[in-house]
Backbone as JSON Lines, residues from 0, in Angstrom:
{"i":0,"aa":"D","n":[100.27,150.51,-70.68],"ca":[99.84,149.42,-69.75],"c":[99.63,149.99,-68.87]}
{"i":1,"aa":"T","n":[97.95,150.09,-68.01],"ca":[97.77,150.44,-66.73],"c":[97.98,148.94,-65.81]}
{"i":2,"aa":"V","n":[98.35,149.73,-64.73],"ca":[98.56,148.64,-63.81],"c":[97.23,148.8,-62.44]}
{"i":3,"aa":"C","n":[96.63,147.4,-62.51],"ca":[95.69,147.19,-60.82],"c":[95.89,147.04,-60.16]}
{"i":4,"aa":"E","n":[96.03,147.78,-58.94],"ca":[96.05,147.42,-57.47],"c":[95.01,147.17,-56.67]}
{"i":5,"aa":"D","n":[94.78,146.03,-56.0],"ca":[93.72,146.06,-54.9],"c":[93.89,147.09,-53.71]}
{"i":6,"aa":"C","n":[92.78,147.69,-53.55],"ca":[92.33,148.64,-52.21],"c":[92.89,147.72,-50.8]}
{"i":7,"aa":"P","n":[93.65,148.47,-49.74],"ca":[94.22,147.66,-48.97],"c":[93.25,147.15,-47.92]}
{"i":8,"aa":"A","n":[93.54,146.3,-47.23],"ca":[92.93,145.4,-46.26],"c":[92.16,146.77,-45.17]}
{"i":9,"aa":"G","n":[91.72,147.5,-44.75],"ca":[91.36,148.35,-43.53],"c":[91.17,149.67,-44.07]}
{"i":10,"aa":"S","n":[90.73,149.52,-45.81],"ca":[91.03,150.83,-46.28],"c":[89.67,150.73,-47.33]}
{"i":11,"aa":"Y","n":[89.0,151.9,-48.11],"ca":[88.34,151.49,-49.02],"c":[88.88,152.78,-50.15]}
{"i":12,"aa":"C","n":[88.47,152.08,-51.34],"ca":[89.44,152.71,-52.38],"c":[87.91,153.52,-53.12]}
{"i":13,"aa":"P","n":[87.63,154.37,-53.32],"ca":[86.61,155.42,-54.47],"c":[86.63,155.67,-55.53]}
{"i":14,"aa":"T","n":[87.59,155.93,-55.53],"ca":[88.4,156.14,-56.86],"c":[89.76,155.29,-57.57]}
{"i":15,"aa":"S","n":[90.26,155.3,-58.3],"ca":[91.65,154.6,-58.36],"c":[92.7,155.69,-58.16]}
{"i":16,"aa":"T","n":[92.27,156.14,-57.41],"ca":[93.72,157.68,-57.38],"c":[93.97,157.78,-55.49]}
{"i":17,"aa":"G","n":[93.3,156.67,-54.75],"ca":[94.12,156.91,-53.85],"c":[93.09,155.93,-53.02]}
{"i":18,"aa":"S","n":[93.48,155.54,-51.47],"ca":[92.82,154.77,-50.21],"c":[92.07,155.77,-48.91]}
{"i":19,"aa":"L","n":[90.84,155.19,-48.45],"ca":[90.74,156.2,-47.13],"c":[90.64,155.17,-46.22]}
{"i":20,"aa":"D","n":[90.69,155.59,-44.95],"ca":[89.93,154.24,-43.69],"c":[88.6,153.86,-43.67]}
{"i":21,"aa":"C","n":[88.82,152.6,-43.83],"ca":[86.99,152.16,-43.45],"c":[86.67,152.87,-42.05]}
{"i":22,"aa":"D","n":[84.87,152.92,-42.23],"ca":[84.04,153.79,-41.47],"c":[84.47,153.16,-39.93]}
{"i":23,"aa":"P","n":[84.47,153.8,-39.11],"ca":[84.33,153.62,-37.81],"c":[83.0,152.13,-38.18]}
{"i":24,"aa":"G","n":[82.86,150.99,-36.81],"ca":[81.24,150.66,-37.17],"c":[81.54,149.47,-38.81]}
{"i":25,"aa":"Y","n":[82.76,149.33,-39.17],"ca":[82.74,148.78,-40.07],"c":[84.3,148.56,-40.43]}
{"i":26,"aa":"Y","n":[84.0,146.83,-41.27],"ca":[85.59,146.48,-41.53],"c":[85.48,146.32,-42.86]}
{"i":27,"aa":"C","n":[86.87,146.5,-43.47],"ca":[86.99,146.33,-45.14],"c":[87.99,144.84,-44.76]}
{"i":28,"aa":"P","n":[87.65,144.19,-45.32],"ca":[89.05,142.89,-45.52],"c":[89.45,143.55,-46.38]}
{"i":29,"aa":"G","n":[89.6,144.48,-47.73],"ca":[90.21,144.68,-48.81],"c":[88.91,144.33,-49.98]}
{"i":30,"aa":"K","n":[89.43,145.35,-51.45],"ca":[88.81,145.53,-52.15],"c":[87.64,145.78,-51.88]}
{"i":31,"aa":"Q","n":[87.8,147.09,-51.52],"ca":[86.02,147.67,-50.96],"c":[86.25,149.21,-51.57]}
{"i":32,"aa":"F","n":[84.61,149.38,-52.28],"ca":[84.62,150.67,-52.79],"c":[83.85,151.55,-52.17]}
{"i":33,"aa":"T","n":[83.69,151.47,-50.31],"ca":[82.39,152.05,-49.82],"c":[83.37,152.03,-48.97]}
{"i":34,"aa":"G","n":[82.97,153.25,-47.38],"ca":[83.59,152.62,-46.35],"c":[82.55,151.81,-45.27]}
{"i":35,"aa":"R","n":[81.29,151.78,-45.73],"ca":[80.3,150.89,-44.76],"c":[79.76,149.66,-45.95]}
{"i":36,"aa":"P","n":[80.69,149.26,-45.68],"ca":[80.54,148.04,-46.69],"c":[79.19,147.12,-45.8]}
{"i":37,"aa":"V","n":[78.09,147.26,-46.17],"ca":[76.57,146.45,-45.62],"c":[77.14,144.81,-45.05]}
{"i":38,"aa":"E","n":[77.78,144.08,-46.16],"ca":[78.36,142.92,-45.61],"c":[79.25,142.49,-44.84]}
{"i":39,"aa":"F","n":[79.83,143.83,-44.22],"ca":[81.15,143.67,-43.29],"c":[81.03,144.69,-42.1]}
{"i":40,"aa":"M","n":[79.55,144.7,-41.92],"ca":[79.24,145.62,-40.43],"c":[79.84,144.99,-39.07]}
{"i":41,"aa":"C","n":[80.04,145.09,-38.42],"ca":[80.4,144.84,-37.54],"c":[79.44,144.7,-36.69]}
{"i":42,"aa":"P","n":[79.55,142.69,-36.17],"ca":[79.1,142.43,-35.4],"c":[79.02,142.39,-33.97]}
{"i":43,"aa":"A","n":[77.49,142.26,-33.2],"ca":[77.37,142.46,-32.03],"c":[78.83,141.92,-31.36]}
{"i":44,"aa":"G","n":[79.18,141.99,-30.26],"ca":[80.0,141.66,-29.09],"c":[81.38,141.81,-29.84]}
{"i":45,"aa":"S","n":[81.61,142.67,-30.5],"ca":[82.98,143.25,-31.31],"c":[83.08,144.87,-31.31]}
{"i":46,"aa":"K","n":[83.75,145.55,-31.93],"ca":[84.34,146.65,-32.73],"c":[84.94,147.04,-33.61]}
{"i":47,"aa":"C","n":[84.85,147.84,-34.1],"ca":[85.62,148.36,-35.56],"c":[86.04,149.28,-35.55]}
{"i":48,"aa":"V","n":[87.05,150.08,-35.04],"ca":[87.32,151.72,-35.06],"c":[87.82,151.37,-36.5]}
{"i":49,"aa":"A","n":[88.18,152.91,-37.04],"ca":[88.23,153.12,-38.09],"c":[89.29,152.83,-38.45]}
{"i":50,"aa":"G","n":[89.13,151.96,-40.06],"ca":[90.51,151.4,-39.94],"c":[90.67,149.85,-40.34]}
{"i":51,"aa":"S","n":[89.53,149.37,-39.74],"ca":[89.8,147.98,-39.1],"c":[89.74,147.11,-40.94]}
{"i":52,"aa":"N","n":[90.35,145.76,-40.64],"ca":[90.36,145.17,-41.74],"c":[89.65,143.42,-41.08]}
{"i":53,"aa":"E","n":[89.34,143.91,-39.27],"ca":[88.76,142.52,-39.4],"c":[87.78,143.25,-37.88]}
{"i":54,"aa":"P","n":[86.48,142.77,-37.45],"ca":[86.04,142.91,-36.05],"c":[87.28,142.58,-35.38]}
{"i":55,"aa":"E","n":[86.99,143.21,-34.37],"ca":[88.36,142.53,-32.66],"c":[86.46,142.47,-31.62]}
{"i":56,"aa":"S","n":[86.76,141.16,-31.1],"ca":[86.5,141.06,-30.08],"c":[86.08,142.24,-28.62]}
{"i":57,"aa":"C","n":[85.22,142.01,-27.87],"ca":[84.97,142.94,-26.81],"c":[86.09,142.51,-25.9]}
{"i":58,"aa":"P","n":[86.51,143.06,-25.19],"ca":[87.13,142.4,-23.97],"c":[86.54,142.06,-23.05]}
{"i":59,"aa":"A","n":[87.36,141.09,-21.9],"ca":[86.64,140.89,-20.95],"c":[85.98,141.75,-19.38]}
{"i":60,"aa":"G","n":[84.98,141.76,-19.57],"ca":[85.02,143.49,-18.68],"c":[84.07,144.37,-19.46]}
{"i":61,"aa":"E","n":[84.28,143.71,-20.62],"ca":[83.11,144.71,-21.18],"c":[82.03,143.8,-22.76]}
{"i":62,"aa":"Y","n":[80.75,144.91,-23.04],"ca":[80.57,143.57,-24.29],"c":[79.76,145.16,-25.1]}
{"i":63,"aa":"Q","n":[78.78,144.3,-26.1],"ca":[78.48,145.3,-27.02],"c":[77.42,144.71,-28.01]}
{"i":64,"aa":"N","n":[76.16,145.2,-27.88],"ca":[74.69,144.49,-28.0],"c":[74.32,144.84,-29.23]}
{"i":65,"aa":"A","n":[75.25,145.75,-30.09],"ca":[74.79,146.7,-30.78],"c":[75.55,146.26,-31.96]}
{"i":66,"aa":"E","n":[75.13,146.5,-33.41],"ca":[76.19,146.41,-34.1],"c":[76.42,147.54,-34.8]}
{"i":67,"aa":"A","n":[77.58,147.45,-36.25],"ca":[78.25,148.72,-36.1],"c":[79.15,149.51,-35.54]}
{"i":68,"aa":"A","n":[78.96,149.03,-34.52],"ca":[80.14,150.21,-33.09],"c":[81.22,149.8,-33.22]}
{"i":69,"aa":"A","n":[81.82,151.51,-33.09],"ca":[83.1,151.47,-32.86],"c":[83.96,151.16,-31.83]}
{"i":70,"aa":"T","n":[83.19,151.26,-31.02],"ca":[83.44,150.74,-28.92],"c":[82.71,149.8,-28.01]}
{"i":71,"aa":"C","n":[83.39,149.25,-27.77],"ca":[82.61,148.92,-26.3],"c":[81.85,149.22,-24.86]}
{"i":72,"aa":"K","n":[80.62,148.25,-24.54],"ca":[80.5,149.04,-23.02],"c":[81.28,148.63,-21.97]}
{"i":73,"aa":"E","n":[81.38,148.91,-21.01],"ca":[81.77,148.8,-19.76],"c":[80.62,147.46,-19.25]}
{"i":74,"aa":"C","n":[81.2,146.5,-18.7],"ca":[80.19,145.54,-18.46],"c":[78.8,146.46,-17.68]}
{"i":75,"aa":"P","n":[77.78,146.03,-17.45],"ca":[77.23,147.0,-16.23],"c":[76.95,146.07,-15.03]}
{"i":76,"aa":"A","n":[76.65,146.59,-13.0],"ca":[77.07,145.82,-12.21],"c":[75.36,145.47,-12.7]}
{"i":77,"aa":"G","n":[76.06,144.06,-11.53],"ca":[74.86,142.41,-11.41],"c":[75.07,141.66,-12.82]}
{"i":78,"aa":"F","n":[75.98,142.2,-13.47],"ca":[76.93,140.96,-14.95],"c":[78.03,140.86,-14.56]}
{"i":79,"aa":"Y","n":[78.55,139.92,-15.79],"ca":[79.54,139.6,-16.17],"c":[80.0,139.6,-17.33]}
{"i":80,"aa":"C","n":[80.85,139.86,-17.65],"ca":[81.03,139.81,-19.2],"c":[83.19,138.79,-19.64]}
{"i":81,"aa":"D","n":[82.77,137.59,-19.9],"ca":[83.77,137.04,-20.1],"c":[84.3,137.1,-21.74]}
{"i":82,"aa":"G","n":[84.15,138.02,-22.56],"ca":[84.91,138.13,-23.7],"c":[84.27,138.22,-24.68]}
{"i":83,"aa":"G","n":[84.11,139.3,-25.69],"ca":[82.69,138.41,-27.12],"c":[81.3,138.74,-26.75]}
{"i":84,"aa":"V","n":[81.06,139.67,-25.5],"ca":[79.75,139.55,-25.35],"c":[78.58,140.74,-25.87]}
{"i":85,"aa":"A","n":[77.9,140.23,-26.64],"ca":[76.58,140.67,-27.4],"c":[75.01,140.53,-26.95]}
{"i":86,"aa":"S","n":[75.06,139.81,-26.13],"ca":[74.23,140.12,-24.9],"c":[74.4,139.35,-23.97]}
{"i":87,"aa":"L","n":[73.28,140.22,-22.96],"ca":[73.8,139.56,-21.42],"c":[72.7,139.11,-20.63]}
{"i":88,"aa":"G","n":[71.79,138.55,-21.35],"ca":[70.82,137.95,-21.17],"c":[71.39,136.44,-20.23]}
{"i":89,"aa":"D","n":[72.07,135.82,-20.68],"ca":[72.93,134.36,-20.1],"c":[73.98,134.62,-19.14]}
{"i":90,"aa":"K","n":[74.84,136.76,-18.69],"ca":[75.76,136.44,-18.43],"c":[75.57,137.56,-16.62]}
{"i":91,"aa":"V","n":[74.16,136.99,-16.03],"ca":[73.5,137.8,-15.16],"c":[74.46,137.29,-13.95]}
{"i":92,"aa":"C","n":[75.5,137.95,-13.18],"ca":[75.79,137.65,-11.98],"c":[74.95,136.49,-11.16]}
{"i":93,"aa":"P","n":[75.61,135.32,-10.38],"ca":[75.08,133.54,-10.68],"c":[75.56,134.01,-8.76]}
{"i":94,"aa":"A","n":[74.49,133.36,-8.36],"ca":[73.75,133.61,-6.71],"c":[75.22,133.17,-5.79]}
{"i":95,"aa":"G","n":[75.2,133.82,-4.56],"ca":[76.32,133.66,-4.0],"c":[77.6,134.83,-4.04]}
{"i":96,"aa":"N","n":[77.12,135.15,-5.12],"ca":[78.65,136.52,-5.69],"c":[77.73,137.74,-6.15]}
{"i":97,"aa":"Y","n":[78.3,138.95,-6.1],"ca":[77.68,140.31,-6.61],"c":[78.96,140.78,-7.91]}
{"i":98,"aa":"C","n":[78.32,141.57,-8.37],"ca":[79.39,141.57,-10.09],"c":[78.85,143.35,-10.16]}
{"i":99,"aa":"P","n":[80.5,143.85,-9.35],"ca":[80.33,145.48,-9.87],"c":[81.0,145.52,-11.4]}
{"i":100,"aa":"G","n":[80.41,146.39,-11.72],"ca":[80.71,147.13,-12.94],"c":[82.07,146.85,-13.66]}
{"i":101,"aa":"G","n":[81.53,146.25,-14.95],"ca":[83.09,145.62,-15.34],"c":[83.67,144.1,-14.83]}
{"i":102,"aa":"T","n":[83.23,143.59,-14.49],"ca":[83.36,142.44,-13.84],"c":[83.73,141.41,-14.76]}
{"i":103,"aa":"E","n":[84.73,140.95,-15.25],"ca":[84.84,140.05,-16.41],"c":[84.96,138.17,-16.27]}
{"i":104,"aa":"V","n":[84.63,138.05,-14.92],"ca":[84.08,136.16,-14.76],"c":[83.38,136.28,-13.85]}
{"i":105,"aa":"A","n":[82.63,135.35,-14.14],"ca":[81.6,134.8,-12.77],"c":[82.25,134.36,-11.78]}
{"i":106,"aa":"G","n":[81.88,134.62,-10.48],"ca":[82.24,134.33,-9.21],"c":[82.95,134.64,-8.95]}
{"i":107,"aa":"A","n":[83.48,136.26,-9.14],"ca":[85.23,136.77,-9.37],"c":[84.72,137.54,-8.11]}
{"i":108,"aa":"F","n":[83.65,137.93,-7.41],"ca":[83.9,138.41,-6.03],"c":[82.47,137.4,-5.26]}
{"i":109,"aa":"P","n":[82.63,136.41,-4.87],"ca":[81.83,136.0,-3.75],"c":[81.3,136.73,-2.63]}
{"i":110,"aa":"C","n":[80.58,136.97,-2.2],"ca":[79.76,137.22,-1.0],"c":[80.52,136.81,0.39]}
{"i":111,"aa":"P","n":[81.04,138.24,0.88],"ca":[82.27,137.85,1.71],"c":[81.51,136.79,2.63]}
{"i":112,"aa":"E","n":[82.63,136.46,3.94],"ca":[82.65,135.46,5.35],"c":[81.46,136.04,6.07]}
{"i":113,"aa":"G","n":[80.58,135.39,6.23],"ca":[79.49,135.67,6.92],"c":[78.07,136.4,6.09]}
{"i":114,"aa":"T","n":[78.08,136.14,5.27],"ca":[77.2,136.83,4.23],"c":[76.78,135.49,3.37]}
{"i":115,"aa":"Y","n":[75.9,135.74,2.36],"ca":[74.9,134.56,1.68],"c":[74.47,135.28,0.37]}
{"i":116,"aa":"S","n":[73.98,134.74,-0.52],"ca":[72.52,135.32,-1.1],"c":[72.87,134.11,-1.95]}
{"i":117,"aa":"N","n":[70.72,134.07,-1.92],"ca":[70.62,132.8,-2.88],"c":[70.17,133.92,-4.21]}
{"i":118,"aa":"L","n":[69.9,134.54,-4.36],"ca":[69.21,135.43,-5.43],"c":[70.85,135.41,-6.66]}
{"i":119,"aa":"T","n":[69.78,136.07,-7.77],"ca":[71.35,136.55,-8.61],"c":[71.35,137.65,-9.31]}
{"i":120,"aa":"G","n":[72.26,138.31,-9.74],"ca":[72.05,139.51,-10.31],"c":[72.7,140.3,-9.39]}
{"i":121,"aa":"L","n":[73.24,140.65,-8.05],"ca":[73.9,141.26,-7.11],"c":[74.9,142.1,-8.2]}
{"i":122,"aa":"A","n":[75.11,144.1,-7.55],"ca":[75.87,144.66,-8.19],"c":[76.72,144.74,-7.07]}
{"i":123,"aa":"S","n":[76.55,144.92,-5.54],"ca":[77.37,145.27,-4.2],"c":[77.62,143.98,-3.34]}
{"i":124,"aa":"N","n":[78.39,144.16,-2.55],"ca":[78.53,143.16,-1.48],"c":[77.75,143.77,-0.36]}
{"i":125,"aa":"A","n":[77.23,144.68,-0.26],"ca":[76.15,145.32,0.19],"c":[74.83,144.23,-0.1]}
{"i":126,"aa":"E","n":[74.64,144.42,-1.07],"ca":[73.83,143.37,-0.88],"c":[72.64,141.49,-0.64]}
{"i":127,"aa":"C","n":[74.56,140.97,-0.46],"ca":[74.73,139.8,0.22],"c":[73.59,139.94,1.31]}
{"i":128,"aa":"L","n":[72.96,138.83,1.92],"ca":[72.62,138.76,2.84],"c":[73.43,138.18,4.26]}
{"i":129,"aa":"P","n":[73.17,139.38,5.51],"ca":[73.88,139.34,6.66],"c":[73.64,137.45,7.06]}
{"i":130,"aa":"C","n":[73.94,136.16,7.65],"ca":[74.23,134.75,7.79],"c":[72.91,134.92,8.75]}
{"i":131,"aa":"D","n":[71.82,133.98,8.71],"ca":[70.98,134.18,9.58],"c":[71.33,134.19,11.39]}
{"i":132,"aa":"A","n":[70.78,134.04,12.25],"ca":[71.19,133.68,13.69],"c":[70.57,132.75,14.06]}
{"i":133,"aa":"G","n":[72.01,132.23,14.54],"ca":[71.96,130.82,14.85],"c":[72.37,129.74,14.12]}
{"i":134,"aa":"K","n":[73.3,130.24,12.91],"ca":[74.05,129.88,11.85],"c":[75.23,130.56,11.94]}
{"i":135,"aa":"F","n":[75.72,130.03,10.87],"ca":[77.25,130.49,10.34],"c":[77.14,130.21,9.02]}
{"i":136,"aa":"C","n":[78.37,131.05,8.37],"ca":[77.91,131.77,7.22],"c":[80.01,131.74,6.65]}
{"i":137,"aa":"N","n":[80.31,130.57,6.37],"ca":[81.76,130.31,5.94],"c":[81.94,129.75,4.72]}
{"i":138,"aa":"S","n":[82.42,130.25,3.94],"ca":[82.67,129.37,2.7],"c":[83.71,128.1,2.96]}
{"i":139,"aa":"T","n":[84.44,127.9,3.82],"ca":[85.85,126.98,3.65],"c":[85.62,125.62,4.37]}
{"i":140,"aa":"Y","n":[84.01,126.06,5.24],"ca":[83.57,124.86,5.66],"c":[83.33,123.88,5.26]}
{"i":141,"aa":"D","n":[84.22,122.17,4.94],"ca":[84.52,121.61,3.78],"c":[82.87,120.57,3.89]}
{"i":142,"aa":"A","n":[82.13,120.16,5.17],"ca":[81.31,119.54,5.54],"c":[79.85,120.47,4.62]}
{"i":143,"aa":"Q","n":[80.14,121.61,4.13],"ca":[78.88,121.84,3.74],"c":[78.91,122.36,2.84]}
{"i":144,"aa":"S","n":[79.66,121.17,1.17],"ca":[79.83,122.04,0.09],"c":[78.4,122.64,-0.81]}
{"i":145,"aa":"A","n":[77.24,122.1,-0.44],"ca":[75.68,122.16,-0.7],"c":[75.68,123.58,-1.01]}
{"i":146,"aa":"S","n":[76.2,123.99,-0.06],"ca":[76.26,125.89,0.44],"c":[76.86,126.63,-0.44]}
{"i":147,"aa":"L","n":[77.54,125.97,-1.17],"ca":[78.82,126.84,-2.01],"c":[78.54,127.3,-3.41]}
{"i":148,"aa":"G","n":[78.02,128.23,-3.61],"ca":[78.18,128.37,-5.21],"c":[78.88,128.82,-5.95]}
{"i":149,"aa":"V","n":[78.74,129.39,-7.64],"ca":[80.42,129.53,-8.17],"c":[80.72,130.39,-7.66]}
{"i":150,"aa":"G","n":[82.61,129.81,-7.89],"ca":[83.42,130.68,-7.0],"c":[83.39,130.4,-5.28]}
{"i":151,"aa":"G","n":[82.63,129.56,-5.06],"ca":[83.01,129.51,-3.75],"c":[81.97,130.61,-3.18]}
{"i":152,"aa":"G","n":[81.4,131.68,-3.53],"ca":[80.39,132.34,-2.57],"c":[78.94,131.45,-2.55]}
{"i":153,"aa":"L","n":[79.09,131.61,-1.07],"ca":[77.7,130.55,-0.41],"c":[76.16,131.63,-0.89]}
{"i":154,"aa":"V","n":[75.71,130.06,-0.96],"ca":[74.1,130.39,-1.88],"c":[73.06,130.34,-1.0]}
{"i":155,"aa":"A","n":[73.69,129.47,1.08],"ca":[72.83,129.74,2.03],"c":[73.68,129.31,3.24]}
{"i":156,"aa":"P","n":[73.32,129.6,3.95],"ca":[73.54,129.45,5.59],"c":[74.77,128.31,5.35]}
{"i":157,"aa":"S","n":[75.88,127.78,6.08],"ca":[76.99,127.04,5.94],"c":[76.21,126.09,6.95]}
{"i":158,"aa":"G","n":[75.56,126.64,8.29],"ca":[74.71,125.38,8.72],"c":[74.68,125.75,10.2]}
{"i":159,"aa":"A","n":[74.3,125.14,11.12],"ca":[73.67,125.97,12.38],"c":[75.09,125.74,13.05]}
{"i":160,"aa":"C","n":[75.48,126.43,14.11],"ca":[76.05,126.65,15.03],"c":[76.48,125.4,15.65]}
{"i":161,"aa":"Q","n":[77.37,125.54,16.69],"ca":[77.96,124.08,16.99],"c":[77.38,123.82,18.63]}
{"i":162,"aa":"A","n":[76.87,123.54,19.05],"ca":[75.89,122.82,20.4],"c":[76.89,123.4,21.66]}
{"i":163,"aa":"G","n":[76.28,124.45,22.28],"ca":[77.2,124.79,23.67],"c":[77.45,126.4,23.14]}
{"i":164,"aa":"Y","n":[77.17,126.45,21.82],"ca":[77.62,127.86,21.19],"c":[76.76,129.11,20.64]}
{"i":165,"aa":"Y","n":[76.58,130.23,20.86],"ca":[75.79,130.94,19.96],"c":[76.15,131.8,18.45]}
{"i":166,"aa":"C","n":[75.44,132.36,17.63],"ca":[75.6,132.83,16.42],"c":[74.72,133.69,16.8]}
{"i":167,"aa":"T","n":[75.32,135.34,16.5],"ca":[74.68,136.03,16.45],"c":[74.96,136.24,14.53]}
{"i":168,"aa":"E","n":[73.61,137.35,14.1],"ca":[73.63,137.37,12.57],"c":[75.14,137.55,12.11]}
{"i":169,"aa":"A","n":[75.18,136.96,10.96],"ca":[75.85,137.35,10.22],"c":[78.08,136.5,10.52]}
{"i":170,"aa":"A","n":[77.36,135.48,11.96],"ca":[78.51,134.78,12.51],"c":[79.28,133.8,11.01]}
{"i":171,"aa":"D","n":[80.18,133.8,11.45],"ca":[81.36,133.32,9.94],"c":[82.16,131.82,10.51]}
{"i":172,"aa":"S","n":[81.93,131.69,11.78],"ca":[82.35,130.8,12.64],"c":[81.06,129.36,13.51]}
{"i":173,"aa":"I","n":[82.11,128.53,12.71],"ca":[80.24,127.12,13.99],"c":[80.82,127.54,14.94]}
{"i":174,"aa":"A","n":[81.71,128.07,15.67],"ca":[81.91,128.11,16.93],"c":[82.41,129.46,17.25]}
{"i":175,"aa":"P","n":[81.87,130.7,16.99],"ca":[82.5,131.99,17.17],"c":[83.1,132.22,19.48]}
{"i":176,"aa":"P","n":[84.37,132.49,18.71],"ca":[84.45,133.39,19.87],"c":[83.75,133.74,21.07]}
{"i":177,"aa":"D","n":[84.31,133.55,22.07],"ca":[83.95,134.16,22.86],"c":[81.68,134.24,23.4]}
{"i":178,"aa":"S","n":[81.57,133.05,23.07],"ca":[79.85,132.49,22.54],"c":[79.2,131.41,22.99]}
{"i":179,"aa":"A","n":[80.77,130.71,23.72],"ca":[80.42,129.31,25.15],"c":[78.8,129.73,25.78]}
{"i":180,"aa":"G","n":[78.38,128.42,25.69],"ca":[76.62,128.81,26.6],"c":[77.24,128.54,27.76]}
């Protein structure tokens, strides 16, 4: 009597004499005869290392836009990758923020106080615009919440300086110290 055993998950069995690890970029849920089963090609947004029995989603801060990949790529500057990302099209860094490489969440890096940005896709805080002269930029100023973008970064200046004060470029206070008229 011959006893047949199923080929284990993560492996393929080209012969009845043993099993081999499934190839990188593919996954083998079991009972496979080839290391590159076309129907089990690793999908975009995930990775499959050698011996995978199922795809693993790319972690936050990484993405994979290709199929049959063994690794994920670092999320590029100007974008955010919140896990399982296959396409960067809808992952552009939101206005009021900047996204260095590897950013995991939209709004994780708001433009610093005294700056704002109405543009998307910024890669560093140096790209945030200094607040216009005569205005101030402070995300904690409650009355101007319409200026707040995702994560609290400003998409526009908070407002004009308080009467009797003047604001130079990049002011972060409605009444900057030492600027009374």
